[in-house]
C-alpha positions, 0 to 999 in steps of 0.5 A: 537454537532456543533464542532463535525460536524465542526471537521468532515468537516475539516478532510474530507478536510484535507490530510492524510499522511500514511506510508505503511510498508510491514511486514516481509521484512528485511530490511523494504520495505515501502512507504509514501503517502499523500491522501485526507481525502475523500479517500475510502478504495477502492481507497487506495487499488489502490494507495497502489498497484501503489505505492508499485509496485504490479500488482493487480492480486490477492485478498486483504482485509483491517482489521480494528478494527477486521472487514474486508473490501474488494471488494464485487464483488469478496469476501464474508463475507467482508464489502464494501471497497467503503464507509469507508474513511480515514477521517472516520478512523481518526475520529474513532481513527483507526490509524493503520490497515492492508492491505493484498494482495495475500492470497497465498503469504500473503503480509501483509502491516501495514498502519499507519496514521501519520498525518492529515493536510490541504493540501499544495497549489498546492499539487496534491494528492494522491502522494508518497512522500518517500519510500525504496526498491523495491517491491518483484516480484509477486508470489515469495512465500511471505516474506519467499519466497522472502528472499530465492529468494534474497539469491539465487540471491546474490549467483552466485554459487547457483544451482538455481541462473540461473533459478531464475535470468531468472524468475525475471526481468533483471534489478531487484534491491531489493534496488531500489525504483523509486519514480517518477515511483511510482507517474506516476503509481499512476497518471495513476491509480487514479484520483487526487483531 
C-alpha cells in the first residue's frame, strides 16, 4: 500500500505532456502542452482555450471513460470538472479522452497523455511547447464549415470570397501558429506552478 501512495504522490509532483488534436481538421491542427500533474480539468479547459486560440465563449465538456465533466454553474448532468486532476487520470489509466467545445459547431479535441516525468528545472508550467496550424475562426460551422471557408478563401473568384474574407481577420493564415502568442495567452489566463 505504501508504494501505491508513494507513486500517487510522485505523479502529483510530476508534469504531464499532452497532445491536443482538433478532430476533423485536415491537415491536423494540434498543440502539445506541459502541465503540472495537479492540474484540474477546469484549468485544463482554460489552458486548451488559450493554446488553441479559442475565445471561451461557448459551453464545453470533457468525456472521460464514458463520463462527462464540465462546469456545474452552466451545465446540468455533468460531473464537476474542478476535482479530477491529470495525475488522477494517469493513475486511472485514462490516457486518452475528448474535450468538446461549442456544442453547435462541435469542435471535438482528442487529448492524449503522452508522458509523465519530473519537471525540468526552471520550467514554468503550463506551457505550450509545440503546435501546428491556426485555430479556426469561432462560429464558422465546425470542421465541415471550416473546410468550406478555406475553399472559399483560397479561390478569389468564388462568389462568396469577398464576404468571407471580410468576415475573418485580415491577417488570418490557416497555416500559421504563433507559439509565443499562445504562451502569452496561457500566462495571462492560467496561474503558473
